[in-house]
Structures are given as structure tokens and as C-alpha cells.
C-alpha positions as a Markdown table, in Angstrom:
| # | Residue | x | y | z |
|---|---|---|---|---|
| 1 | Unk | 148.5 | 152.8 | 143.6 |
| 2 | Unk | 147.7 | 149.2 | 142.7 |
| 3 | Unk | 148.9 | 146.4 | 145.0 |
| 4 | Unk | 151.4 | 145.2 | 142.4 |
| 5 | Unk | 152.9 | 148.6 | 141.8 |
| 6 | Unk | 153.2 | 149.2 | 145.6 |
| 7 | Unk | 155.0 | 145.8 | 145.9 |
| 8 | Unk | 157.6 | 146.9 | 143.4 |
| 9 | Unk | 158.3 | 150.1 | 145.3 |
| 10 | Unk | 158.0 | 149.1 | 148.9 |
| 11 | Unk | 159.8 | 146.2 | 150.7 |
| 12 | Unk | 158.9 | 144.8 | 154.1 |
| 13 | Unk | 159.7 | 141.9 | 156.3 |
| 14 | Unk | 157.8 | 140.2 | 159.1 |
| 15 | Unk | 159.8 | 140.2 | 162.3 |
| 16 | Unk | 158.3 | 138.9 | 165.5 |
| 17 | Unk | 154.8 | 139.2 | 163.9 |
| 18 | Unk | 155.3 | 142.9 | 163.0 |
| 19 | Unk | 155.7 | 144.4 | 159.5 |
| 20 | Unk | 159.0 | 146.2 | 159.3 |
| 21 | Unk | 159.6 | 148.5 | 156.3 |
| 22 | Unk | 162.9 | 147.8 | 154.5 |
| 23 | Unk | 165.2 | 149.9 | 152.3 |
| 24 | Unk | 164.3 | 150.3 | 148.6 |
| 25 | Unk | 165.6 | 147.8 | 146.0 |
| 26 | Unk | 169.3 | 148.2 | 145.2 |
| 27 | Unk | 170.8 | 149.5 | 142.0 |
| 28 | Unk | 172.6 | 147.6 | 139.3 |
| 29 | Unk | 176.2 | 148.2 | 140.6 |
| 30 | Unk | 175.1 | 146.9 | 144.0 |
| 31 | Unk | 173.6 | 143.8 | 142.4 |
| 32 | Unk | 176.9 | 143.1 | 140.5 |
| 33 | Unk | 178.8 | 143.2 | 143.8 |
| 34 | Unk | 176.3 | 140.8 | 145.4 |
| 35 | Unk | 176.5 | 138.4 | 142.5 |
| 36 | Unk | 180.3 | 138.4 | 142.7 |
| 37 | Unk | 180.3 | 137.9 | 146.5 |
| 38 | Unk | 177.8 | 135.1 | 146.1 |
| 39 | Unk | 180.1 | 133.3 | 143.7 |
| 40 | Unk | 183.1 | 133.7 | 146.0 |
| 41 | Unk | 181.2 | 132.5 | 149.0 |
| 42 | Unk | 179.8 | 129.5 | 147.0 |
| 43 | Unk | 183.3 | 128.5 | 146.0 |
| 44 | Unk | 184.6 | 128.9 | 149.6 |
| 45 | Unk | 181.7 | 126.9 | 151.1 |
| 46 | Unk | 181.7 | 124.1 | 148.6 |
| 47 | Unk | 182.2 | 120.7 | 150.4 |
| 48 | Unk | 181.9 | 122.4 | 153.9 |
| 49 | Unk | 178.3 | 121.4 | 154.5 |
| 50 | Unk | 177.0 | 124.9 | 154.1 |
| 51 | Unk | 174.9 | 126.5 | 151.4 |
| 52 | Unk | 175.0 | 130.0 | 150.0 |
| 53 | Unk | 171.6 | 131.8 | 149.7 |
| 54 | Unk | 170.7 | 135.0 | 148.0 |
| 55 | Unk | 168.3 | 137.8 | 149.0 |
| 56 | Unk | 164.6 | 137.0 | 148.8 |
| 57 | Unk | 164.8 | 133.5 | 150.3 |
| 58 | Unk | 162.8 | 132.9 | 153.5 |
| 59 | Unk | 164.8 | 131.0 | 156.1 |
| 60 | Unk | 163.1 | 129.5 | 159.1 |
| 61 | Unk | 165.5 | 128.3 | 161.9 |
| 62 | Unk | 164.4 | 125.7 | 164.4 |
| 63 | Unk | 166.0 | 126.3 | 167.8 |
| 64 | Unk | 165.6 | 122.6 | 168.7 |
| 65 | Unk | 167.7 | 121.6 | 165.7 |
| 66 | Unk | 170.6 | 124.0 | 166.2 |
| 67 | Unk | 173.9 | 122.5 | 165.1 |
| 68 | Unk | 172.4 | 119.6 | 163.1 |
| 69 | Unk | 172.4 | 119.3 | 159.3 |
């Protein structure tokens, strides 16, 4: 199986320097629910100093900057 084909079928994340296999990509109905929830969260969070992120975004937190914006 070519690398690109494998990437489409297998998902993984790096946690503490280790590769952890994740569940397969979700189906269409699951994605519809996620989109609707994202819209609702976005409306709720507007003006509160928070942002709404979707799946697939790498987030790196700095322990030294906790609580700051």
C-alpha cells in the first residue's frame, strides 16, 4: 500500500513522543453533527475571548503561559 493510501485509511497522533493509532475517519452523519456543534459553540463563544477549532488542528499549549491570552 502506498504511503498516501495508508494515510487515508490510518490515523495516528503523537502523544509524549509515541505514535498512538486513532479510530478511522467518521462517516457523513457524524460530520454533520460536528459541523452543527461547531456552529453552536462558535456563536456561544463569540466575544468571550475563546476560539472554536475543528478536528485536524494541532494545538500546542505552553504551561508557562496558562491563563494568558
